[in-house]
C-alpha positions as a LaTeX table, in Angstrom:
\begin{tabular}{lrrr}
\hline
Residue & $x$ (\AA) & $y$ (\AA) & $z$ (\AA) \\
\hline
Met1 & $-29.15$ & 45.62 & 10.47 \\
Arg2 & $-25.66$ & 45.73 & 9.00 \\
Thr3 & $-24.49$ & 42.86 & 6.89 \\
Leu4 & $-21.73$ & 42.13 & 4.40 \\
Ile5 & $-22.49$ & 41.21 & 0.79 \\
Pro6 & $-19.69$ & 38.89 & $-0.38$ \\
Val7 & $-17.63$ & 39.90 & $-3.41$ \\
Glu8 & $-16.25$ & 37.13 & $-5.59$ \\
Asn9 & $-13.25$ & 37.51 & $-7.90$ \\
Asp10 & $-12.96$ & 41.21 & $-6.97$ \\
Asp11 & $-16.15$ & 41.89 & $-8.94$ \\
Thr12 & $-17.88$ & 44.49 & $-6.78$ \\
Leu13 & $-20.41$ & 45.39 & $-9.45$ \\
Ala14 & $-21.55$ & 41.75 & $-9.79$ \\
Ala15 & $-22.16$ & 41.67 & $-6.04$ \\
Val16 & $-24.30$ & 44.82 & $-6.23$ \\
Gln17 & $-26.22$ & 43.39 & $-9.18$ \\
Gly18 & $-26.78$ & 40.22 & $-7.17$ \\
Leu19 & $-28.24$ & 42.15 & $-4.23$ \\
Leu20 & $-30.58$ & 44.07 & $-6.54$ \\
Arg21 & $-31.63$ & 40.83 & $-8.19$ \\
Gln22 & $-32.41$ & 39.34 & $-4.76$ \\
Ile23 & $-34.56$ & 42.34 & $-3.84$ \\
Leu24 & $-36.55$ & 42.00 & $-7.06$ \\
Glu25 & $-36.88$ & 38.22 & $-6.96$ \\
Ala26 & $-37.97$ & 38.28 & $-3.29$ \\
Asp27 & $-40.96$ & 40.43 & $-4.31$ \\
Ile28 & $-39.91$ & 43.28 & $-2.05$ \\
Val29 & $-40.53$ & 45.55 & $-5.04$ \\
Asp30 & $-42.17$ & 45.11 & $-8.42$ \\
Ala31 & $-39.48$ & 47.02 & $-10.31$ \\
Leu32 & $-36.18$ & 48.81 & $-9.80$ \\
Leu33 & $-35.23$ & 52.26 & $-11.08$ \\
Val34 & $-31.49$ & 51.91 & $-11.61$ \\
Pro35 & $-28.76$ & 53.15 & $-14.00$ \\
Met36 & $-28.41$ & 50.66 & $-16.86$ \\
Glu37 & $-25.73$ & 50.23 & $-19.50$ \\
Thr38 & $-27.09$ & 50.49 & $-23.03$ \\
Pro39 & $-25.79$ & 48.37 & $-25.95$ \\
His40 & $-23.82$ & 51.45 & $-27.08$ \\
Gly41 & $-21.99$ & 51.84 & $-23.78$ \\
Ala42 & $-23.98$ & 54.78 & $-22.45$ \\
Leu43 & $-25.61$ & 54.79 & $-19.04$ \\
Thr44 & $-29.24$ & 55.73 & $-18.47$ \\
Pro45 & $-31.79$ & 55.18 & $-15.71$ \\
Ala46 & $-34.33$ & 52.48 & $-16.50$ \\
Leu47 & $-37.26$ & 50.86 & $-14.75$ \\
Val48 & $-36.43$ & 47.16 & $-14.61$ \\
Ser49 & $-38.95$ & 44.41 & $-13.84$ \\
Asp50 & $-36.98$ & 41.42 & $-15.21$ \\
Pro51 & $-34.28$ & 40.25 & $-12.74$ \\
Glu52 & $-32.27$ & 38.74 & $-15.59$ \\
Met53 & $-31.75$ & 42.17 & $-17.12$ \\
Leu54 & $-29.98$ & 43.45 & $-14.00$ \\
Asp55 & $-26.68$ & 42.14 & $-15.33$ \\
Lys56 & $-26.60$ & 45.48 & $-17.18$ \\
Ala57 & $-27.30$ & 47.55 & $-14.05$ \\
Asn58 & $-24.40$ & 49.77 & $-13.00$ \\
Pro59 & $-25.14$ & 52.09 & $-10.07$ \\
Leu60 & $-21.40$ & 52.31 & $-9.34$ \\
Ala61 & $-20.43$ & 53.94 & $-12.64$ \\
Pro62 & $-18.92$ & 57.40 & $-12.03$ \\
Val63 & $-21.22$ & 59.34 & $-14.32$ \\
Met64 & $-24.30$ & 61.45 & $-13.73$ \\
Gly65 & $-26.43$ & 62.62 & $-16.62$ \\
Val66 & $-29.65$ & 63.23 & $-14.73$ \\
Asn67 & $-30.77$ & 63.65 & $-11.14$ \\
Ala68 & $-32.97$ & 60.57 & $-10.86$ \\
Ala69 & $-35.04$ & 62.02 & $-8.00$ \\
Arg70 & $-37.32$ & 63.53 & $-10.62$ \\
Leu71 & $-37.78$ & 60.09 & $-12.22$ \\
Ala72 & $-38.51$ & 58.60 & $-8.81$ \\
Gly73 & $-41.23$ & 61.23 & $-8.49$ \\
Arg74 & $-42.77$ & 60.22 & $-11.80$ \\
Val75 & $-43.16$ & 56.58 & $-10.78$ \\
Ser76 & $-44.52$ & 57.38 & $-7.32$ \\
Val77 & $-46.49$ & 60.63 & $-7.24$ \\
Arg78 & $-49.90$ & 59.25 & $-8.23$ \\
Glu79 & $-51.95$ & 56.08 & $-7.92$ \\
Pro80 & $-52.28$ & 53.41 & $-9.19$ \\
Arg81 & $-48.58$ & 52.60 & $-9.00$ \\
Gln82 & $-46.20$ & 49.74 & $-8.35$ \\
Arg83 & $-43.77$ & 49.18 & $-5.50$ \\
Val84 & $-40.52$ & 50.53 & $-6.88$ \\
Gly85 & $-36.98$ & 50.37 & $-5.54$ \\
Val86 & $-35.02$ & 53.48 & $-6.51$ \\
Val87 & $-31.23$ & 53.35 & $-6.55$ \\
Leu88 & $-29.98$ & 56.86 & $-5.85$ \\
Arg89 & $-26.86$ & 58.84 & $-4.98$ \\
Pro90 & $-26.86$ & 61.09 & $-1.88$ \\
Cys91 & $-27.76$ & 64.28 & $-3.78$ \\
Glu92 & $-30.61$ & 62.42 & $-5.49$ \\
Leu93 & $-31.91$ & 61.18 & $-2.14$ \\
Arg94 & $-31.87$ & 64.72 & $-0.76$ \\
Ala95 & $-33.69$ & 66.01 & $-3.85$ \\
Leu96 & $-36.28$ & 63.25 & $-3.44$ \\
Thr97 & $-36.91$ & 64.41 & 0.13 \\
Glu98 & $-37.58$ & 67.94 & $-1.14$ \\
Leu99 & $-39.89$ & 66.65 & $-3.88$ \\
Val100 & $-41.90$ & 64.71 & $-1.32$ \\
Lys101 & $-42.35$ & 67.93 & 0.68 \\
Leu102 & $-43.42$ & 69.68 & $-2.53$ \\
Lys103 & $-45.87$ & 66.83 & $-3.19$ \\
Gln104 & $-44.07$ & 65.82 & $-6.36$ \\
Ala105 & $-43.15$ & 62.34 & $-5.07$ \\
Asp106 & $-44.52$ & 59.84 & $-2.56$ \\
Leu107 & $-42.50$ & 57.44 & $-0.42$ \\
Asp108 & $-45.37$ & 55.08 & 0.45 \\
Asp109 & $-44.55$ & 52.55 & $-2.26$ \\
Leu110 & $-40.87$ & 53.43 & $-2.74$ \\
Val111 & $-37.88$ & 51.57 & $-1.34$ \\
Thr112 & $-34.88$ & 53.88 & $-1.39$ \\
Ile113 & $-31.51$ & 52.24 & $-2.04$ \\
Gly114 & $-28.69$ & 54.70 & $-1.42$ \\
Val115 & $-25.13$ & 54.36 & $-2.72$ \\
Asp116 & $-22.24$ & 56.43 & $-1.38$ \\
Cys117 & $-20.83$ & 58.65 & $-4.13$ \\
Leu118 & $-17.08$ & 58.73 & $-4.78$ \\
Gly119 & $-17.45$ & 61.40 & $-7.49$ \\
Thr120 & $-18.92$ & 61.50 & $-10.98$ \\
Tyr121 & $-17.93$ & 62.70 & $-14.45$ \\
Asp122 & $-19.99$ & 64.64 & $-16.94$ \\
Val123 & $-21.56$ & 62.43 & $-19.59$ \\
Ser124 & $-19.23$ & 63.72 & $-22.34$ \\
Val125 & $-16.13$ & 63.03 & $-20.23$ \\
Tyr126 & $-17.30$ & 59.55 & $-19.29$ \\
Ala127 & $-18.16$ & 58.77 & $-22.92$ \\
Ala128 & $-14.72$ & 59.89 & $-24.07$ \\
Thr129 & $-13.05$ & 57.38 & $-21.73$ \\
Arg130 & $-14.65$ & 54.51 & $-23.65$ \\
Asp131 & $-12.20$ & 55.07 & $-26.50$ \\
Asp132 & $-9.37$ & 54.35 & $-24.03$ \\
Gly133 & $-10.95$ & 51.29 & $-22.47$ \\
Gly134 & $-13.23$ & 53.05 & $-20.04$ \\
Val135 & $-12.78$ & 54.18 & $-16.45$ \\
Asp136 & $-10.52$ & 52.01 & $-14.29$ \\
Met137 & $-13.29$ & 50.91 & $-11.92$ \\
Ala138 & $-10.98$ & 48.91 & $-9.65$ \\
Ala139 & $-8.84$ & 51.98 & $-8.97$ \\
Tyr140 & $-11.91$ & 54.18 & $-8.63$ \\
Leu141 & $-13.60$ & 51.92 & $-6.07$ \\
Ala142 & $-10.34$ & 51.40 & $-4.17$ \\
Thr143 & $-10.42$ & 55.08 & $-3.15$ \\
Ala144 & $-13.52$ & 54.36 & $-1.05$ \\
Arg145 & $-11.43$ & 52.67 & 1.64 \\
Ser146 & $-9.15$ & 55.62 & 2.39 \\
Gly147 & $-11.43$ & 58.40 & 1.23 \\
Glu148 & $-8.64$ & 59.90 & $-0.88$ \\
Leu149 & $-11.01$ & 60.46 & $-3.77$ \\
Ala150 & $-9.44$ & 61.41 & $-7.08$ \\
Ala151 & $-10.39$ & 61.47 & $-10.74$ \\
Glu152 & $-8.31$ & 59.58 & $-13.26$ \\
Glu153 & $-5.22$ & 61.32 & $-14.56$ \\
Gly154 & $-6.19$ & 63.94 & $-17.12$ \\
Leu155 & $-9.84$ & 63.96 & $-16.08$ \\
Ala156 & $-11.87$ & 65.94 & $-13.56$ \\
Phe157 & $-14.98$ & 65.12 & $-11.60$ \\
Arg158 & $-18.03$ & 67.30 & $-12.14$ \\
Asp159 & $-17.72$ & 70.70 & $-10.49$ \\
Ala160 & $-20.54$ & 69.86 & $-8.08$ \\
Cys161 & $-18.81$ & 66.66 & $-6.94$ \\
Gln162 & $-15.55$ & 68.44 & $-6.24$ \\
Met163 & $-17.27$ & 70.63 & $-3.64$ \\
Cys164 & $-19.93$ & 68.19 & $-2.41$ \\
Glu165 & $-19.75$ & 68.01 & 1.38 \\
Lys166 & $-22.46$ & 65.34 & 1.58 \\
Pro167 & $-21.20$ & 62.45 & $-0.58$ \\
His168 & $-22.42$ & 59.81 & 1.87 \\
Val169 & $-25.89$ & 58.32 & 2.29 \\
Glu170 & $-27.60$ & 59.58 & 5.43 \\
Gln171 & $-31.21$ & 58.47 & 4.93 \\
Ala172 & $-32.25$ & 55.45 & 2.88 \\
Asp173 & $-34.07$ & 52.18 & 3.42 \\
Val174 & $-31.04$ & 50.31 & 2.13 \\
Thr175 & $-27.53$ & 51.78 & 2.19 \\
Leu176 & $-24.51$ & 50.50 & 0.28 \\
Glu177 & $-21.74$ & 51.75 & 2.55 \\
Leu178 & $-18.76$ & 52.23 & 0.24 \\
Phe179 & $-16.79$ & 54.68 & 2.38 \\
Gly180 & $-14.22$ & 53.00 & 4.60 \\
Ala181 & $-14.80$ & 49.56 & 3.11 \\
Asp182 & $-12.39$ & 47.16 & 1.46 \\
Leu183 & $-14.80$ & 46.41 & $-1.36$ \\
Thr184 & $-12.76$ & 43.48 & $-2.63$ \\
Gly185 & $-13.70$ & 41.61 & 0.54 \\
Gly186 & $-17.36$ & 42.55 & 0.70 \\
Ile187 & $-19.84$ & 45.41 & 0.59 \\
Pro188 & $-21.22$ & 46.63 & 3.92 \\
Val189 & $-24.98$ & 47.10 & 3.65 \\
Ser190 & $-27.48$ & 48.53 & 6.14 \\
Leu191 & $-31.12$ & 47.53 & 5.74 \\
Pro192 & $-34.26$ & 46.88 & 7.83 \\
Asp193 & $-34.28$ & 43.63 & 9.82 \\
Glu194 & $-37.48$ & 42.46 & 8.14 \\
Met195 & $-36.02$ & 42.93 & 4.67 \\
Ala196 & $-32.79$ & 41.20 & 5.67 \\
Glu197 & $-34.80$ & 38.22 & 6.93 \\
Thr198 & $-36.73$ & 38.06 & 3.66 \\
Leu199 & $-33.46$ & 38.10 & 1.72 \\
Gly200 & $-31.88$ & 35.48 & 4.00 \\
Leu201 & $-29.14$ & 37.85 & 5.18 \\
Ser202 & $-27.54$ & 37.67 & 8.60 \\
Pro203 & $-25.81$ & 40.34 & 10.70 \\
Ala204 & $-22.08$ & 40.62 & 10.13 \\
Glu205 & $-19.23$ & 42.33 & 11.89 \\
Val206 & $-18.12$ & 45.23 & 9.73 \\
Glu207 & $-14.75$ & 46.91 & 10.17 \\
Asp208 & $-15.92$ & 50.36 & 11.16 \\
Gln209 & $-13.77$ & 53.00 & 9.45 \\
Arg210 & $-16.78$ & 54.57 & 7.80 \\
Lys211 & $-17.22$ & 57.56 & 10.11 \\
Asp212 & $-13.54$ & 58.51 & 10.08 \\
Val213 & $-13.30$ & 58.25 & 6.31 \\
Ile214 & $-16.49$ & 60.25 & 5.80 \\
Asn215 & $-15.21$ & 62.96 & 8.15 \\
Ala216 & $-11.98$ & 63.20 & 6.14 \\
Val217 & $-13.84$ & 63.37 & 2.81 \\
Val218 & $-16.26$ & 65.98 & 4.13 \\
Ala219 & $-13.41$ & 68.13 & 5.46 \\
Ala220 & $-11.57$ & 68.03 & 2.12 \\
Arg221 & $-14.69$ & 68.74 & 0.08 \\
Thr222 & $-15.79$ & 71.55 & 2.44 \\
Glu223 & $-12.43$ & 73.24 & 1.96 \\
Val224 & $-12.88$ & 73.15 & $-1.81$ \\
Arg225 & $-16.47$ & 74.34 & $-1.46$ \\
Asp226 & $-15.47$ & 77.34 & 0.64 \\
Glu227 & $-12.77$ & 78.29 & $-1.89$ \\
Arg228 & $-15.26$ & 78.06 & $-4.78$ \\
Phe229 & $-17.87$ & 80.05 & $-2.87$ \\
Ala230 & $-15.33$ & 82.77 & $-2.10$ \\
Glu231 & $-14.36$ & 82.93 & $-5.78$ \\
Ile232 & $-17.94$ & 83.14 & $-7.03$ \\
Arg233 & $-18.90$ & 85.73 & $-4.41$ \\
Glu234 & $-15.94$ & 87.86 & $-5.46$ \\
Arg235 & $-17.12$ & 87.62 & $-9.07$ \\
Leu236 & $-20.65$ & 88.52 & $-8.05$ \\
Asp237 & $-19.36$ & 91.56 & $-6.15$ \\
Glu238 & $-17.20$ & 92.71 & $-9.07$ \\
Glu239 & $-19.43$ & 91.86 & $-12.04$ \\
Gly240 & $-22.87$ & 91.56 & $-10.52$ \\
Ile241 & $-25.06$ & 88.57 & $-11.25$ \\
Glu242 & $-25.82$ & 90.08 & $-14.66$ \\
Gly243 & $-22.11$ & 89.99 & $-15.49$ \\
Val244 & $-21.62$ & 86.41 & $-14.33$ \\
Phe245 & $-24.60$ & 85.30 & $-16.42$ \\
Ala246 & $-23.86$ & 87.64 & $-19.35$ \\
Ser247 & $-23.41$ & 84.75 & $-21.79$ \\
Cys248 & $-26.75$ & 83.15 & $-20.96$ \\
Ile249 & $-28.76$ & 82.24 & $-24.06$ \\
Arg250 & $-31.88$ & 81.37 & $-22.07$ \\
Cys251 & $-31.94$ & 77.83 & $-23.39$ \\
His252 & $-33.69$ & 76.66 & $-20.20$ \\
Asn253 & $-31.33$ & 73.68 & $-19.84$ \\
Cys254 & $-30.61$ & 74.52 & $-16.20$ \\
Met255 & $-34.31$ & 74.58 & $-15.46$ \\
Thr256 & $-35.04$ & 71.40 & $-17.42$ \\
Val257 & $-32.44$ & 69.29 & $-15.59$ \\
Cys258 & $-33.05$ & 70.76 & $-12.13$ \\
Pro259 & $-34.89$ & 68.19 & $-9.97$ \\
Ile260 & $-36.52$ & 70.97 & $-7.94$ \\
Cys261 & $-37.98$ & 72.90 & $-10.92$ \\
Tyr262 & $-41.14$ & 70.87 & $-11.25$ \\
Cys263 & $-43.87$ & 73.30 & $-12.40$ \\
Lys264 & $-46.04$ & 71.69 & $-15.07$ \\
Thr265 & $-47.02$ & 75.11 & $-16.40$ \\
Cys266 & $-43.94$ & 77.32 & $-16.44$ \\
Leu267 & $-44.03$ & 81.03 & $-17.09$ \\
Phe268 & $-40.79$ & 80.82 & $-19.06$ \\
Lys269 & $-42.15$ & 78.12 & $-21.36$ \\
Ser270 & $-45.21$ & 80.22 & $-22.18$ \\
Gln271 & $-45.69$ & 83.00 & $-24.73$ \\
Val272 & $-45.38$ & 85.73 & $-22.08$ \\
Phe273 & $-41.84$ & 86.50 & $-23.21$ \\
Asp274 & $-42.50$ & 86.19 & $-26.93$ \\
His275 & $-42.96$ & 89.91 & $-27.49$ \\
Glu276 & $-44.33$ & 91.53 & $-30.64$ \\
Pro277 & $-41.63$ & 92.51 & $-33.17$ \\
Ile278 & $-42.44$ & 96.21 & $-32.79$ \\
Gln279 & $-41.84$ & 95.95 & $-29.03$ \\
Tyr280 & $-38.26$ & 94.77 & $-29.61$ \\
Ala281 & $-37.78$ & 97.58 & $-32.12$ \\
Asn282 & $-39.11$ & 100.17 & $-29.65$ \\
Trp283 & $-36.77$ & 98.96 & $-26.91$ \\
Ala284 & $-33.81$ & 99.11 & $-29.31$ \\
Gln285 & $-34.76$ & 102.62 & $-30.38$ \\
Arg286 & $-35.13$ & 103.77 & $-26.80$ \\
Lys287 & $-31.89$ & 102.25 & $-25.51$ \\
Gly288 & $-29.75$ & 102.24 & $-28.64$ \\
Ala289 & $-29.25$ & 98.51 & $-28.28$ \\
Tyr290 & $-31.36$ & 95.75 & $-26.77$ \\
Arg291 & $-29.98$ & 92.41 & $-25.59$ \\
Met292 & $-31.29$ & 89.32 & $-27.35$ \\
Pro293 & $-32.51$ & 86.88 & $-26.20$ \\
Ser294 & $-34.33$ & 89.04 & $-23.70$ \\
Asp295 & $-35.23$ & 88.56 & $-20.05$ \\
Thr296 & $-32.28$ & 86.31 & $-19.19$ \\
Met297 & $-31.77$ & 87.89 & $-15.77$ \\
Leu298 & $-35.45$ & 87.71 & $-14.93$ \\
Phe299 & $-35.27$ & 84.00 & $-15.73$ \\
His300 & $-32.37$ & 83.32 & $-13.34$ \\
Leu301 & $-33.67$ & 85.55 & $-10.55$ \\
Thr302 & $-37.09$ & 83.89 & $-10.74$ \\
Arg303 & $-35.50$ & 80.45 & $-10.53$ \\
Leu304 & $-33.42$ & 81.56 & $-7.56$ \\
Asn305 & $-36.50$ & 82.86 & $-5.82$ \\
His306 & $-38.45$ & 79.67 & $-6.46$ \\
Met307 & $-35.99$ & 76.94 & $-5.55$ \\
Val308 & $-32.85$ & 78.20 & $-3.84$ \\
Leu309 & $-34.01$ & 76.96 & $-0.41$ \\
Ser310 & $-34.37$ & 73.43 & $-1.80$ \\
Cys311 & $-31.19$ & 73.39 & $-3.94$ \\
Val312 & $-29.27$ & 70.23 & $-3.03$ \\
Gly313 & $-26.17$ & 71.12 & $-5.05$ \\
Cys314 & $-26.38$ & 68.24 & $-7.54$ \\
Gly315 & $-24.83$ & 70.49 & $-10.20$ \\
Met316 & $-26.91$ & 69.28 & $-13.12$ \\
Cys317 & $-27.45$ & 72.93 & $-14.11$ \\
Thr318 & $-23.72$ & 73.54 & $-14.52$ \\
Ser319 & $-23.16$ & 70.24 & $-16.33$ \\
Asp320 & $-25.82$ & 71.00 & $-18.94$ \\
Cys321 & $-25.11$ & 74.69 & $-19.57$ \\
Pro322 & $-23.94$ & 75.18 & $-23.19$ \\
Ala323 & $-22.43$ & 78.55 & $-22.25$ \\
Asp324 & $-20.34$ & 76.96 & $-19.47$ \\
Leu325 & $-21.80$ & 79.28 & $-16.83$ \\
Pro326 & $-21.22$ & 78.54 & $-13.12$ \\
Val327 & $-24.95$ & 78.24 & $-12.48$ \\
Gly328 & $-24.59$ & 75.66 & $-9.72$ \\
Ala329 & $-21.89$ & 77.60 & $-7.90$ \\
Val330 & $-23.99$ & 80.78 & $-7.93$ \\
Phe331 & $-27.12$ & 78.99 & $-6.74$ \\
Arg332 & $-25.23$ & 77.10 & $-4.05$ \\
Ala333 & $-23.38$ & 80.17 & $-2.76$ \\
Ile334 & $-26.58$ & 82.20 & $-2.57$ \\
Gly335 & $-28.45$ & 79.17 & $-1.27$ \\
Gln336 & $-26.00$ & 78.72 & 1.58 \\
Glu337 & $-26.82$ & 82.19 & 2.90 \\
Thr338 & $-30.57$ & 81.85 & 2.34 \\
Gln339 & $-30.72$ & 78.42 & 3.95 \\
Ala340 & $-28.72$ & 79.68 & 6.94 \\
Thr341 & $-31.20$ & 82.53 & 7.39 \\
Phe342 & $-34.02$ & 80.03 & 7.81 \\
Asp343 & $-31.85$ & 77.39 & 9.54 \\
Tyr344 & $-32.97$ & 75.05 & 6.78 \\
Glu345 & $-30.99$ & 72.31 & 5.10 \\
Pro346 & $-32.56$ & 70.73 & 2.01 \\
Gly347 & $-32.96$ & 66.99 & 2.24 \\
Arg348 & $-32.01$ & 66.89 & 5.92 \\
Asp349 & $-35.32$ & 65.74 & 7.35 \\
Leu350 & $-38.62$ & 64.78 & 5.77 \\
Glu351 & $-40.47$ & 66.24 & 8.76 \\
Glu352 & $-38.73$ & 69.62 & 8.51 \\
Pro353 & $-41.25$ & 72.00 & 6.88 \\
Leu354 & $-40.36$ & 74.16 & 3.91 \\
Pro355 & $-39.81$ & 77.72 & 5.20 \\
Leu356 & $-41.61$ & 79.51 & 2.36 \\
Ile357 & $-44.85$ & 77.64 & 2.98 \\
Thr358 & $-44.63$ & 77.81 & 6.78 \\
Phe359 & $-46.08$ & 80.80 & 8.61 \\
Gln360 & $-44.26$ & 81.93 & 11.74 \\
Glu361 & $-45.82$ & 84.82 & 13.57 \\
Asp362 & $-42.54$ & 86.08 & 15.04 \\
Glu363 & $-40.54$ & 85.89 & 11.78 \\
Trp364 & $-38.60$ & 88.87 & 10.40 \\
Leu365 & $-39.48$ & 91.20 & 13.28 \\
Asp366 & $-36.07$ & 92.82 & 12.97 \\
Val367 & $-36.88$ & 94.15 & 9.50 \\
Gly368 & $-40.55$ & 95.03 & 9.98 \\
Glu369 & $-43.02$ & 96.34 & 12.46 \\
Glu370 & $-43.71$ & 94.46 & 15.68 \\
\hline
\end{tabular}
């Protein structure tokens, strides 16, 4: 069912908080995983069981410090567990779908609440705006109606957001449909009929510009994406992947923040690569010079091999790289080709099997023996 959540005094956020409070108070879930404002002005996901505390919830804030799909996995993957509503952006929803396939999350007791994404800033950029009064949320949300998404003057959205061709919610139990909506008049929401009845919500006529606006946003973002992919592929051709990642310090940040890198026991967090001092000395003697830290390329190539089919392009890896490497662009550009080979799109369909764990007898006949 589609309904319209009324907005009073142009306070869109208060209307969203009110809907979340209703969902919690109606006992549809026991808790909500939602971005919350801290007393110091930062934003962090939190598991909220007290409806009164939702006046600090802010799922509309244009900042992304973590892909919360991983957190959704932590509160759902094993029993016993509560019924949890998880408020997620589109890239987080797609990552959650992949984690369910990888058996790192379970949807049985989750209610997914998706919010269209107009673009997000890195944490450091968002924090810096607080000194100037914060982000102009009215202007930011106003761009949802036309789809002419733009960062504030002097700022830039995260690299991943600039080339995200899937900024809209496609699969969620509850969808806050920001695109195409005049949010000062109300927030279009899609949700199951049974839930709407429990919440006392009725169907409403919604001015339907959503599809046209989404198509325009997707076209603009796809154009940027294709330009970025062309640039990174040119760099890869000229420098090789070892050149593009030459400044890597193997800090493991990209792996730590990636929602798809889930291994509890990771080869790269073991002592396998802590070689004996004499081994380093022997390599230096043999080659004349030996790069330190070692094994940086093996690290990236192993990560590519493990998760490139499930990369949803959230860009957390780029955002958290201290060497400012285009990790996300490389993974997405390579991922695009790999995913096309298998006709696989991460997060597209929960029933679509992961190619690397699916045996097909007639696969790769053109490169092997029949």
